[in-house]
Kinemage of the C-alpha trace (Angstrom):
@kinemage 1
@onewidth
@group {chain A} dominant
@subgroup {mainchain}
@vectorlist {calphas} color= white
{ca met a 1} P -7.715 13.375 -46.756
{ca leu a 2} L -3.976 13.794 -46.579
{ca ala a 3} L -1.607 10.922 -45.673
{ca val a 4} L 1.316 11.707 -43.367
{ca gly a 5} L 4.156 9.296 -42.564
{ca ser a 6} L 5.841 8.843 -39.199
{ca glu a 7} L 9.586 9.099 -38.729
{ca trp a 8} L 9.510 6.536 -35.861
{ca gly a 9} L 7.307 3.670 -36.890
{ca gly a 10} L 6.806 4.034 -40.623
{ca tyr a 11} L 3.024 3.995 -40.199
{ca ala a 12} L 0.737 6.461 -41.968
{ca thr a 13} L -1.769 8.804 -40.389
{ca leu a 14} L -4.718 10.208 -42.263
{ca val a 15} L -5.257 13.891 -41.570
{ca pro a 16} L -8.673 15.197 -42.518
{ca thr a 17} L -8.939 18.298 -44.714
{ca gly a 18} L -11.880 20.616 -45.332
{ca gly a 19} L -15.259 19.625 -43.757
{ca ala a 20} L -13.899 16.331 -42.502
{ca arg a 21} L -11.738 18.275 -40.028
{ca lys a 22} L -14.843 19.373 -38.062
{ca ala a 23} L -16.137 15.814 -37.910
{ca ala a 24} L -12.768 14.549 -36.696
{ca arg a 25} L -12.582 17.258 -34.021
{ca ala a 26} L -16.115 16.402 -32.813
{ca ala a 27} L -15.222 12.703 -32.658
{ca ala a 28} L -12.033 13.505 -30.730
{ca asp a 29} L -13.956 15.667 -28.245
{ca glu a 30} L -16.503 12.903 -27.690
{ca ala a 31} L -13.756 10.315 -27.164
{ca ser a 32} L -12.013 12.663 -24.722
{ca glu a 33} L -15.221 13.066 -22.707
{ca gln a 34} L -15.727 9.301 -22.601
{ca leu a 35} L -12.143 8.775 -21.409
{ca gly a 36} L -12.647 11.465 -18.758
{ca arg a 37} L -15.760 9.715 -17.434
{ca gln a 38} L -13.950 6.373 -17.483
{ca gly a 39} L -11.008 7.888 -15.578
{ca ala a 40} L -13.352 9.336 -12.953
{ca arg a 41} L -15.029 5.953 -12.460
{ca gln a 42} L -11.643 4.276 -12.132
{ca ala a 43} L -10.444 6.865 -9.603
{ca ser a 44} L -13.579 6.323 -7.509
{ca arg a 45} L -12.715 2.612 -7.326
{ca glu a 46} L -9.132 3.281 -6.221
{ca leu a 47} L -7.804 0.440 -4.156
{ca lys a 48} L -7.561 1.112 -0.439
{ca pro a 49} L -4.104 0.853 1.129
{ca val a 50} L -3.265 -2.116 3.352
{ca val a 51} L -1.444 -2.056 6.692
{ca ile a 52} L 1.243 -4.417 7.988
{ca gly a 53} L 3.139 -4.530 11.272
{ca glu a 54} L 3.520 -6.487 14.484
{ca asn a 55} L 0.638 -7.106 16.888
{ca met a 56} L -2.484 -7.288 14.750
{ca arg a 57} L -4.993 -7.034 17.603
{ca glu a 58} L -3.557 -4.071 19.485
{ca arg a 59} L -1.779 -2.120 16.740
{ca val a 60} L -2.407 -3.063 13.103
{ca val a 61} L -6.196 -3.444 13.129
{ca pro a 62} L -6.879 -0.294 15.225
{ca phe a 63} L -4.548 1.774 13.007
{ca ala a 64} L -6.202 0.444 9.839
{ca gln a 65} L -9.702 1.107 11.200
{ca gln a 66} L -8.747 4.642 12.235
{ca lys a 67} L -7.472 5.415 8.717
{ca glu a 68} L -10.119 3.300 6.921
{ca tyr a 69} L -7.414 1.056 5.453
{ca leu a 70} L -7.433 -2.727 5.112
{ca thr a 71} L -5.430 -5.550 6.692
{ca ile a 72} L -4.789 -9.178 5.817
{ca asn a 73} L -7.896 -10.016 7.891
{ca asp a 74} L -10.026 -8.396 5.184
{ca phe a 75} L -8.701 -10.837 2.571
{ca val a 76} L -7.587 -14.082 4.245
{ca ser a 77} L -9.857 -16.178 6.468
{ca asn a 78} L -7.537 -19.136 7.167
{ca trp a 79} L -4.201 -17.565 8.047
{ca ser a 80} L -0.916 -19.361 7.409
{ca met a 81} L 2.579 -18.201 6.487
{ca glu a 82} L 1.922 -19.355 2.912
{ca ala a 83} L -1.366 -17.427 2.786
{ca asn a 84} L 0.411 -14.375 4.209
{ca ala a 85} L 3.111 -14.508 1.502
{ca ala a 86} L 0.479 -14.996 -1.220
{ca trp a 87} L -1.501 -12.034 0.146
{ca ile a 88} L 1.542 -9.713 0.122
{ca arg a 89} L 2.351 -10.754 -3.460
{ca arg a 90} L -1.259 -10.138 -4.496
{ca met a 91} L -1.251 -6.659 -2.909
{ca met a 92} L 1.957 -5.872 -4.800
{ca arg a 93} L 0.514 -7.133 -8.112
{ca glu a 94} L -2.537 -4.913 -7.551
{ca gly a 95} L -0.224 -1.946 -6.961
{ca arg a 96} L -1.650 -1.136 -3.546
{ca arg a 97} L 0.028 1.214 -1.110
{ca ile a 98} L 1.360 -0.864 1.759
{ca ile a 99} L 1.669 1.057 5.023
{ca asp a 100} L 4.141 -0.451 7.502
{ca ile a 101} L 3.495 0.524 11.134
{ca gly a 102} L 6.558 -1.403 12.212
{ca pro a 103} L 7.538 -3.609 15.099
{ca asp a 104} L 5.764 -3.651 18.454
{ca phe a 105} L 8.594 -1.888 20.270
{ca tyr a 106} L 6.792 -1.893 23.616
{ca gly a 107} L 5.935 -5.589 23.345
{ca arg a 108} L 9.529 -6.445 22.479
{ca his a 109} L 10.900 -4.361 25.357
{ca ala a 110} L 8.450 -5.871 27.860
{ca gly a 111} L 9.238 -9.409 26.672
{ca leu a 112} L 5.722 -9.934 25.319
{ca arg a 113} L 6.792 -10.482 21.694
{ca glu a 114} L 9.178 -13.072 20.351
{ca val a 115} L 11.537 -11.583 17.808
{ca ser a 116} L 12.792 -13.761 14.978
{ca cys a 117} L 14.489 -12.918 11.720
{ca his a 118} L 13.636 -16.380 10.358
{ca leu a 119} L 11.105 -15.883 7.590
{ca his a 120} L 9.384 -19.207 8.244
{ca arg a 121} L 8.684 -18.257 11.905
{ca his a 122} L 7.848 -14.572 11.850
{ca ala a 123} L 5.121 -13.156 9.581
{ca tyr a 124} L 6.273 -9.550 9.848
{ca ala a 125} L 9.849 -10.487 8.890
{ca leu a 126} L 8.474 -12.342 5.861
{ca glu a 127} L 6.373 -9.338 4.826
{ca arg a 128} L 9.316 -6.959 5.114
{ca tyr a 129} L 11.510 -9.335 3.087
{ca leu a 130} L 8.943 -9.597 0.273
{ca leu a 131} L 8.436 -5.825 0.188
{ca lys a 132} L 12.104 -4.894 -0.321
{ca gly a 133} L 12.264 -2.508 -3.260
{ca tyr a 134} L 8.473 -2.268 -3.670
{ca pro a 135} L 7.751 1.311 -4.826
{ca asn a 136} L 4.391 1.647 -3.007
{ca tyr a 137} L 5.811 0.697 0.406
{ca glu a 138} L 5.422 3.434 3.034
{ca arg a 139} L 7.093 3.363 6.438
{ca ala a 140} L 4.826 5.020 9.029
{ca phe a 141} L 6.948 4.301 12.117
{ca val a 142} L 10.040 5.796 13.698
{ca arg a 143} L 12.899 3.946 15.374
{ca ile a 144} L 14.527 5.500 18.455
{ca arg a 145} L 17.834 4.296 19.908
{ca thr a 146} L 18.632 5.089 23.531
{ca pro a 147} L 21.247 3.733 25.946
{ca arg a 148} L 18.442 1.597 27.459
{ca gly a 149} L 17.488 -0.017 24.150
{ca ile a 150} L 15.554 0.488 20.936
{ca gly a 151} L 12.105 2.010 20.934
{ca gly a 152} L 9.789 3.559 18.436
{ca gly a 153} L 6.389 3.214 16.866
{ca val a 154} L 3.818 5.247 14.988
{ca pro a 155} L 3.668 8.797 16.342
{ca gly a 156} L 0.290 9.326 18.002
{ca leu a 157} L -0.902 5.700 17.883
{ca ser a 158} L -2.421 4.815 21.243
{ca arg a 159} L -3.340 1.331 22.385
{ca pro a 160} L -4.203 -0.501 25.572
{ca ala a 161} L -1.412 -2.467 27.223
{ca gly a 162} L -2.284 -4.334 30.380
{ca ser a 163} L -3.977 -1.873 32.710
{ca gly a 164} L -2.418 1.224 31.116
{ca leu a 165} L -2.423 3.006 27.812
{ca ile a 166} L 0.658 2.993 25.601
{ca ile a 167} L 1.061 6.011 23.346
{ca glu a 168} L 3.621 5.528 20.608
{ca pro a 169} L 6.420 6.071 19.973
{ca phe a 170} L 7.589 4.031 22.944
{ca val a 171} L 10.954 5.115 24.390
{ca pro a 172} L 12.675 2.650 26.734
């Protein structure tokens, strides 16, 4: 065996010589295979993304089901603003992708949705606030400004609205 020092940490490494080199190579190959199997198992358990946005029943849940993603409903049984904030923080700690399908532009335009920027009154505003700067946040919606107002949505998302079918993005 030959001892080799490190210029960074001052620790020594033992480098095998002669027949010990084959044994070390075999051990390294076996360890590499084990790590490869472990990595494959971990990849197969990859955490599913979660979806946020306005209008859970008509927009968020159908979008999540279509993509086989999850929503807060899959984690929290007794919803409250506090539970919502705790859920978002948990998803961030777990490193999950968080897909934002945005506001319900049609509902806002039609007067069906109350808009509030107060975090204690509006769950979606709270979620957006908590997610500022989160690296795994993905915006899936577009915003469209027209002289008649602001519209938008997730391109291609269709949902029932009253007696008709709304296909996003909605343009006022």
